[in-house]
N, C-alpha and C positions, 0 to 999 in steps of 0.2 A: 869187219866186225859184224857178227850175226845179231839177231834180235835179242837172244838172252844175254849176250855179252854187253849189249848197249844198254839194257836193263841194269846189269850189274854196275856198269860205269856211272849211270845215272844215281843209284843208291849211295856211291862213294863220295858224290858231291852234294849229297843231302836232299835228293829229289826222289820221292817215292814214285815210280813208273807206273802209269796206268796201261793195262795191256792194250785196250782199244785205242788209245793215243799212240802208243809205239807202232801198232800194227798199220794205222793209218798213215804215218810218217814213212814208213818202209815201203808201203803200196804207192805212195807219192813220189818217193825220190830214189827208189831202188830201181834205176831205169834199165838195167840189163836183166832185171827179174832174177837175180843169183841168190837172193836170201841173204846177202851181206852188203854192207855200205862201205865203199871206198872212203877215202879221207875228204875227197870234194863233196860226195854225198852226205858223209857225217857232218861236215860244216854247214850244209844247206839245212840238214835236220836240225842242228842244235840252234842255228838262226831262227828257224821257223818256230820252235818250241819256245824260245825267248819271245818271239813276237806274239804268240798266242798264249803265253804264261802257262804252258804245259797242257792246254786243252785241245781237244780234237777241233777240226774245221766245222763240224755241226754244232759243238758246244759253243763256240765263239759266235756263230750265226745266232743261236738261241739266246746268248747274253747280248748280243747286239740289238735283237728285237725288244729285249726287256729294257735295256738302256734307253732306246728310244721312246719307249712308252712312258718311262719316268721323265724324260726329257721334255717337259710340257711346253717349254717355250722355244724348243728348237734351236738352243744355243750350244749344243754339242757338249753339255755338261749336266751333272744332276747334284743336287744337295747332298752333303755327306750324312745330313740328319735324316735322310730317307733310306739310308743302308739297311737298317733293320727291316723296314717295310720291303724292300727289295727281296732281302732273304726270305722273308715270311711268304712273299708273293712266289717264288721259285720252289719254296717248300723245304729250306734248310733252317732247322732250328738255331737260334742264337740268342745272345743276351745283348741289352743295351751297353754294357761295359765293354763287351767283346767288339761291337760296332765302333765305339770310341776308339778303342787302342788300335785298330785296323786303320781308322780314318786318320789318326795321328800319324800313323807310318806312311801312308799314301799321300796325303795332302800335305806336301812339303812346303808349298808356299802359303800355307795357312788361310786359303781363300774361303774354305768352307764348301768348295764345289770339287768334283772330280772329271776329267775328260774320260773318253771310252778306254783308253790305254790304261789309266789310273784304275778304272772301274775293274778291268780285267785284273789287274794286280790285287785289287780288293777281293775278288772272287777267288783267286788263287790262294790268298792268304787264308780265307775262310775255309777252302778246301783242305789246305796243308793242316789247319787246326783241327779239322773234323776227322781226317785220316789219323792224325797223332791221338786224338780221343779214342777213335774205334780201335786203334792198335792196343792202347792201353787196356781198354775193355776186354778185348780177345785175350790178352795176357792174363787178366785178372779171372776170366771165366774159363778159359781153356785148361785142360789138365796137362801136367808136365811141362808147362810153359810151351805149349804147341801153338799158341796164337791162332786157334781155330775154336769153333764151338759147333755143336749139334743143331739141327733145325729147331728142335724143341725148345731151344734157348733164345731163339731169335727174338721173339716178342719182348722178352725182358730187356735184352739189349736196346732195343729200339726205344722202349719207354725210359730206359736210364740215359739216353742221349738226346732225350727231348722229343722225339717222333710220336706222333699220334697214330695208333695202328690197332686193329682187332686181328684175332687169330685167323679169321678167314681169309683175309687179304693177304697176310703173310703166307699162308699155305699156298695160295694161287700164285703169287710171285715166285715162290720157291720152285713151285711145279713149272712155272714159265722158263726159268733159267736152267731147269734140268737137275735140281738138287735132290738127291734120295733122302729118305728118312734117316738114315744111319750115317750119312755122308757129312764129313767135316766142312765147315765154312770157314775159309781163310779170309784174309783182307781183300784179296782180289774178288772173290765170289761175293763178299759182302758189299763191296763198292757197286759191283754189277747189280746185286739186288736193289741198292738204293736208288741207283739211275732208273730202273724200271718202276719202282715204287713211286718215286716222285713224278715219273712221266703219267702214271694212273692217277696221280693225286690221292694216292692213299685210298681209292675207291674199290670195292669188290666188282667182279664181272656183273653181278645182278644190279648193282646201284648204277654202275656205268650205262647198263642197257636202259634203265629208267630214265636217267639223265638225258640220254640221246632221244629216246621217245618223246620226253617232253620238249625237247630243243627243236625237233622236227615239226612239231605242231604249231610253234609259234615263230619259226626262223623266216627270214625273208628269202625270196628266190625261188626256184622250183625245187621239187625233191630231187630231181636229178642231178643238180648242181653239186660241186664239190663241199663236203660238209665244212671244211675249214674256211670257206669264204662266204657263208652264209651267217647271219647274226640275228639275234633276238634283241628286242628293245628292252631296256631296264625297266620300263613302266610296266612290263609283262612278267616281271620276276616274280610277285606274288602268285601268279596263276601258276608258273613254272614250278615253283617250289611244292605247291601243293599237289602237282602231278607226281612229284618225287617222294611225296610224304612228309613234307616239312612245312610248318607254319611260324612265322616271326612276328614279333611286335614290330611296328612301322620303323621306329628307331633303331633297332637292331638291324633291321633289312637294310636300311639306308647306310649303316655303318659297315656292314659286310660288303654290300655292292660298291661302296666308295674304295674299299681296299682291292677290288678286282678291276673296276673301270677306272684305271689310273689316268688314261688320257682324257677322260671326261667325255667320251663320245655318246653317252647314254645308250650304248648298244655292247653286247658281249658276243664273242664267237663260242664254239662249243668248248674249247680249251679253257676260256675264261669262266664258263659256266661250272665247269667241273671243279676249278678252283673255288668257285663260290660254295658249291657243296661241300668241298673239303674244310673251308672255313666254318661252315655251319656245324659239321661233325666234330672238328677240332674244339669249337666252343662247348659243345654237349660233353666232351671228354674231359675238358678242364673243370666244368662244373662238377662232374662225377668224382674227379680226383680230389677237388676242394671239399666235397661232402665226405669222402672217406677219411681224409685229414681232419676234419672237424669232428668226427666221432671216434677216431682211433689216434688220439693225440699223443699216446705213449709209442705209436708206431709197433703195435704188437703183431699186425699183419692179419688181425681178425677182428669182426665186430660181434659183440653179443647180440642175442635175439632182439632185445629191446632197441639196441643201437641200429641194427639193421632195419627194423621196422620204421623207425624216425627217419633214417636216411632215405629210404624208398618213398616215404611221403615227401620228403624234401625236393627230391628229384621229380616229382609228379607221377611216379609209377604207381602209387596207391592212393586211395581216398582217404581223407582225414580220419573219417569215422570208424575204419578199420582198427581193430585192437589186437589182432594176431596176424603173423605172416600167413600169405596163402601156402597151400600144401606144397605146391611145386617149388618154393623156397625152403620150406621146412624140410624137404628132403635132403637138402645140402648142408644142413647143419651138422656139424660135429662137436659132440658133447657141449651142445648149446651155443656153439659159436659158428660164425660164418666166415670163411677165408674172404680176403679181398678178390681174389680170383673168382670165386663163386658169386659173390655180390656183383662184380663187374658183369659177369656172364647173365645174371638176372636182369640187371638194367638194360642190357643189350637185347635181351629177349623182349622185354617190355617195350623198349623203344621200337623194335621192328614190328611188333604187333600194332603199336600205336601208328606208325608210318602207313601199315596197311589200311588202318581203319580211317585215317585221314584222306588217303587216295580215294577209298570207297564212298566217304562222305563229303568230298569235295573241299576237304581242308578243315572241317569243323571236328573239335574233339567231343567225346562223349557228353561232357559237362556242357559244352556249347550246344549241343544238338538237344538236350533236355530243356535247355533254357528257350531255344527257338521253339520246341514243341508247345511250350507254356504261352510263348508269344503269339503263336499261330492260333491257338485256343481262344486267346483274348479277342482276336479279330474275327474268328468263326463263332459268331454269337449264337447261331442255331445249332451248333455241333453237326454240321452237315458234312464236315470233312473238306468242304471248300470255302474259301472266301469269297462270296458272291458279289455282285456288282454294287449292291447297297453297302456292304461291309468294306468293300474295297476302297470306297471313298475316305473312309477314316483311316484306313492303312496308308494310303497315298499321302494324306495330309500330314500324318506322323513321320513317315519315312522320307518323303520329300517336301519339306516345308517349303523350300525356297522355289522349287519347280512348280509346286501346285498353284501358286500365286501369281507367277512371274510369266506373262504371255510370251516373252522372248524364249524362254526355256521350255514351254509347253511342247514344241516338235520333239525335243530329246526324250521329254518325259513318256511321251505317246510311243516313241520308238522303243524305250525300255519295256514298257508295258506289253507291246506287241511281241517282242522277243521273248519275253518271259512266259507269257500265255501261249504255250507251244501248241495247245489243241485249238486255240482260237474260240474257246466257248465263253469268254468273258468272266471266267472264274479262275483261281488259283488255288490247286492242290498244294499238298506239303511240299513236294519236290519243287513245284515252280515257285513257291514262296521261298524256299533255300535259294534258289537261282537269283531271285529279286534282292534278297538281303546281301548275297555275295556281290551282286552289281552294285549296290549301295556303297558297301565296303570298298571295292575296287575303284569306285569314282572318287570316295573321299581320300584314299590312298593317292590315286593319280593326281589329284589336285595338290596335295602335299609335295609330293615329288617334283612336280613342275615349279612350284613356287621355290623350293630349295635350289634346284638348278639354276633358275633365273636369279635368285641372289648370290650363289656362288660365283656365276659370271660378273655380276655387279660388283661385288666386293673384291674379287681378283685374289682371293686367298689360295695359296698353294694347296694341293691335295693333302700334304702332310699337316699343313696348318688347319685346314678343315677337320682333319682327323683328330688332332690335338683339342681343338675347341669343342668338338662333340663328346669327346671323353669328359672334359671338364663339365659340360652341360649335363651329361647324363649322371655325373657324380653329384652334383649339386641338386638335381631333381630325383635322384634314387631311381633313375630309369623312367621316370614319367615323360610324356611328351611335352610338357608346359612348364615354364618357370615363373615364379611370382616376383614382384619387384623387390620385396624385403629380402628374398634369398639372393637375389642378384647384387644387392648392395653389400650384404655380408660376404659374399664372394669376392667381391672388388675392394673390400675394406683394407686388406693387407697392403695393396699398391695405390689405393686412393683413399685417403683419409676422409671418413665420412663426417665432416663438418656440415654446418647448415648449407653453406654455399655449394659445396660438391654435392651434396644430397639432393638439393633442389634442383641443381642443373642436370644430375642423372635422371630424376623424376620426370622433368620436362621432356628430355629425349625419349624417355621410355613411353610416356603417353603419345608422343608424336609418332613413335613407330608402331606400337602395339595396336592389337584390335581394340578399339573404344568399348566394344561390348563385353570382352572377357577380362581385360586388362591383365592378360597372361601373355607370356613371351613363347613362342614355338622356337625351334632351332634356327630357322631362317632368320627370324626376328633377331636373335641373340647375335647372329653373325653380323647383321647390319649395326647394331649398336657398337658391337667391337670394333667393326671397321671404322665408324665415326670416332669413337674414343682414341683409337691409335693413330688415326690421321691428324687429330688436333692435339695429340700428345696430352690428353687430359690429365691434369695434376701431375705432369712429368712421369706418367705411367710407363713410358717407354724406357726411361733411364732405371726406374725402379724394378721393371721386368728384365732390364739387362740386354734389351733388344738394341741392335746395331741401328743408330740413326741414319747412315746413309746405306740403304741397302742397294742391291742390284736393281737398275731400273726395270728390267724385264720381269721382275717379280711383281711390280704393280702398275 
């Protein structure tokens, strides 16, 4: 049996053969290099395909690395509730309902966990579902039931199956796999495209180069070391993202880093850093699509001039005071309307311009730069263009109130000021002032990150649980970094009736944990109080939440 006949045989038994997997099997078991399989060789190949669930050896090794990363307690199993996070990590779009359906099929003993072989079966089921969906899409889009499309239709197909991509990266991947402009793309070529697309994390060559450049600046080890064995600390992520052209609120940053740093090592390799940038891009794309849906509720495929103006402001592309669209956007209007494609292109152009500006300014937006210039002028009393020694005293007291009056922190303060004053003239010009303000922000973020890591270790919540709690916290606070007691009690009231007894008990715990000065909770404080409430089964909340009372001991 030759490779084509073997492929036909697999189709007859309901398996969609992947060319790269078939070729690998033939290379491994066609011992006489005849290009054909004897029955004994055929039996070995079928056994191997069953063991590997139809994946190639390289794919199985990659999946094993992902499995080990999610197996946080090294018990050779992962929680089925983490399947969606795994799929998101490897770059395969899916839904919660699909994950639940696959989990029910694979988790036969209903333990809530899967071992590696069951995990491989999960990945095969997800792949089969994706292949079936892609095949249906090709049939729908292809002419004369050809089950193929032209390259110009690839972007729409990706978006319709849940992938986040832009035209530039689509063109680059098509070029990489050798697809010409008028060449038909069938299922085999489409799958090859997706393999390369996921390996690149959906990034363009230019963005990949920016990520690599930022990685090299902060990575451990020598520049001559293999890139894959070097790592950057998650504490440096704000600086890294600024070099790539992104800036995130601290809570958003922590949320995305947690989705990449699965093993909580507080470090990322180059592959994980690219995943992080992909998550940042995907978040922006989802915001863009949600804004389009908000203003085009009837799904007409276009936005009016007025709707486009509001949508661009919502996405931060235009200032609020503008009353008309910029000339470069007006050029794309057709009979007073802007197509979704033209609107998306405009947002992407604004975003690229913003990224370049952020890189040039050290991560500050134009609005932030204006605010910082006003702040600089406040301390530059004599309008000399420098904050002199006398003026610097007030600046230090305002910016570093703790360090300014704490003898133990004085050495760190002096070190910061020496590093900021690059020409050692005892004054700060505007560029040095920017560096000082950035140092202040980085120190504040570092303190928050270290506190959160310590609390996560203390509370022993799993990565999935921390992610769920963070989503709840941000939903209650509407994205703000702190929560007040009243909002916490309202959040807890469906599972803990807020009579006087429960209300007073929660208030006492709250005051014991939170910063007495602010009386507000940050996310680490929120984890601490949730850990305490769950451990004591406060007001029978575990039963109300449907939590299993006897959980696996290695989780806590």
